[in-house]
N, C-alpha and C positions, 0 to 999 in steps of 0.2 A: 280598531286598535291600539288608540294610542296610550292605553295601558304597557305598551310595550316600548315605548320612547323610554332610553337609557339601559333598557338592559341589554346583558351579554352572551352572546350564543355562541358555538361550537359547534361548523359544521362540516364534521366529516365528510370527502369526499364533495364539499365545497366548488370544488375547479370542475366537477365535471357539470352534466348538462341538467341534472334534474338533481342533484346537490346546489348544484350556481343558481339555478335559480330561483329556489328558497332563500338561498343566501342574499341575494337580490330584493326576494322578498322582504325579511328580514329587515334589511338594511335603510329601505325604502318606507319603513316604520320608526325611524332612530334606532335601533339595535345597533350593537357593537358589534360587529363578525369577526371571529376567529375562523378564517377559511383553511382546513387541514387538510393537505392532500400528498401524496412523495413526492410530484415531478413539483419541481419547484419553479418554471417556465410558467407552467396553468395555471400553480396558485401568485403567483406573484401578479400574470396578466389577471385575473377575479379582482381582487384587491385593486389593483389601477382604477378594473369595470368600478367598483363599489366606490371609488373615490369619488369617479371625475363624474361622477352621477352625484357627488352630494355626498354621502356617507362616508363612514369611517369601519377600514376594517385592517386584519392585520393578517401578514403570511406566518404560517405554523405548516413548516413542510416534517411531516412526518410518516412512519409508513403502523395505520394501522394496527399493525401483528406485531409491534417493538413498544412493547411497554415500557423504556427507557426514552424512546423518542418521544413517547406520549405525555410521558412526566415534563420533560424539558419542552414540550410545547404550552402545557396548562402553568410552566412557572413565567412561560412568557407571555402568553395571556394574561395571565397576572399582574405581572410589571405595567402590561399596555394600559388595561382595562377594567382587570378587578376578576374578582372570583365568576367562574360562569352561571348565569339564572336559568339557560334554557342550550341542550344539545341535540342535535341530529342525527342520527347513524344514517349517512348517505352513500356509503362506499360499499364497493360491492360490486359484483361482476360475474361473470360468466365464461365457461372454457373449451374448448371442442371437445377435450377427451368425456367431459363431463356433461354430454348433448350425444343423444341416439338419431343420428341422422334417419332417412329414408329408407337408406339402402343398408344398414345395420340392422342388428339386433342387438338384443340386453347384454348380451353375451357377450358384444365389443366395447364395454365399459372400460373407459382406462380409469383406475383407482386411485391413482397419484394424483390426476386430474380432479376425481371428485373429491378427494380429501382436499385440495387446494381452492375449491369450491369452496366446501363447507368453512373452513377457515378464514378466508374472504371473508365470508358474508356474516355466516353466524359467529365466528369467535372476535370478528373484526365489526364488531356489533357490542358483544359483552367485552373486551378488553377495553374502548374507548369510553365506555358506561363507569368502569372500575374506577376508571382515572382521572376522567372530569364529573363524576356526579359528587365527588365524597365532599366538595365544599355544599352543594346541597343538601344535601344527607345533616351533614354540621349546620346549615343557617336553619332545615327544616323547607325549606322551599324550592322549589325551581320546577321545570319541564323537560322532560326525555323525550324525545320522538324517532320511534324505531320507522327505519322503508323497507316495510313491507313489500310484498308481490301479488298481484291477481293469480300466481303462479301456486300461491301459495293454499291457496284456495279452492283454487279449479284443480282437477288433473290434466295439465296442459302433456301433450304430444310433447316428445324429442329434449322438455330441460327436463329434466331428470333428477341432476346434481343441482341446480338452484332452486329446482322447486321446491326439495327435502332441504337447504339449507335455511331460504326464507318462510318455509311451515315453523321450523324451529324458533325462528325470529316472531314469530307470533305468539307462540307459547310462551317464549321468554319475557313479551311484553305483559302479559296477562301475569306470570308469575313475580315480575318485578313490579310491577302497579301493587298488587298485594302486597306483598312486601315492606316498598318504600311508605306507604300509608299508612301499614300498620307498627310500623316500627318509629317512623318518622313527622307523622300526621298527616292533614291533609294537603295540606301545601306541596307534599311532591308527589308530580304525576308522571306516569310512564305511559303512552298510547304508542299508536303505527299509524301509519298514512300505505294503506295497500293501491300503489299506482297502477293504472292497465298499462293498455300497450301507446308506447310515447317512443317516436321516434330519435332513438340516439347513433351514437358511430357505433358500438358495438353488438345493433341490430336491425341498422338500414339496410344490410344485403341482404336480412333475411325476408324484412319489410317488403321495398322498395325496389323495383328495377331502375337501369339507368336514368331510364328518363322519366323517372318518377310516379311511372304509376305502379299498382300494385304487383305484388309475388303471389305465385297462388296462395301461401303460406298468408300473406298480410290482406288477398280480398275477402279468406276464411272469415278471420280478426273480425274483419268491418261489416260483414256479413251474421254474424254474430255480435254485434258491437248497437246496441237500439242506435245512440246518436250518430253513427254511421261514418266517423273518424277516430283517426286518433286524437291521443291528447295531446296538449301544447305544453312545455315545462312550468310554464309562468301560472298557467292554472292547478299548480300543486302550492301557492302562494295562500292562498284563501284557507285553507284546511290547514297550513302550515302557521302561520298567526293565528288561526282561531287558538288552535291546541295549545301554543309557546303564552298565550294570552289568558287573560281572567276569565274573560266571559265563557271561557269553559269549567269552571275554577272545580265542576262538579263532574267532571271527565277523567276517569284514568280508565288503564286498560284494556281500552277500546282499539279495534283496527278497521278504522277508514277508507272506505273505497274512496277512489279517486277514478273513474272509470268506464268513464259514458254508458254506464250502464251494464256492463259487459258482466258482472258477477252474478244479477239478477235473472238475466236471459235465461229459460233453457235451453233458446231454439225452434221454438215453439208458438 
C-alpha cells in the first residue's frame, strides 16, 4: 500500500468507531487525514491519537448536513494539506423511532425519525461528496469510498429506516461510479464497503449483555455468521486501503462486504 503515502483523505465520521479505524489505517500508510465530525472533543481526540502514533491529521468540525460548514472544512483542509485525493463517507447512524422493536408493529414507525435517519445516512453521504469531490473531478483522479451496511442487501428485522437509507447508498455508489468514470476518466473511482456486524456504542446494548455475553439478537447474528464472531474495527482497514490505492485501479461501482461471511450464508 506504499502508493498511499502522501495522499490526502477526508473521513466523515472519522471520530467514530468504524470511521476512526479507517482513518487510523490511512494514517499508518502515510496518508494525511482530515477527521470530520460534529463533536469537537472526539474529533480532536482522534487527531491527537493519529499524531501521537506518528501520523498527520487535521480536525474538521462540521455537520455532514450543513453545506456551508463542509465548505469551510474543505478550505481548512486545503490550507493545511491540499485538495483531497480520498473521501470516505463514514458518518451515519440510527434512531429509535425508525426501528421496529419486537413489541411494535410497522404502524408504530415514527416518520420524523425515519426522515432523520435517511437524511443523516443518505444525504449525509451525497452532500459531502458534492463538496469534497469537486477537486477530484477537476484533477480527474481520486477515490470515493461510501460506507454501506449488510442491512442494505439483506432484509434484517427491526432496522427499517437504516436499511432503506443504506440501500440508497448502494444505489448511489453504483450510479456515481458510472457518472464519474464516463465524465472524468478512469482514475476517479467510487466504491463502497459493506460492514457486517461490529460492536459500537450505538448497538452495544442490542448485541451484548452487561457481562459481555450475547443477547438473543446477538446470538442469532453469530449463528448466521460463518466466522462465528463480530468484526473488529481494524478489519476494515485493509479493504479501505485497497479501494483508496492504485492496486484497485480497475475497480469501481462495487459494494465490498466485510462481514465474516454473513451475506453469503443462507442459514442452511
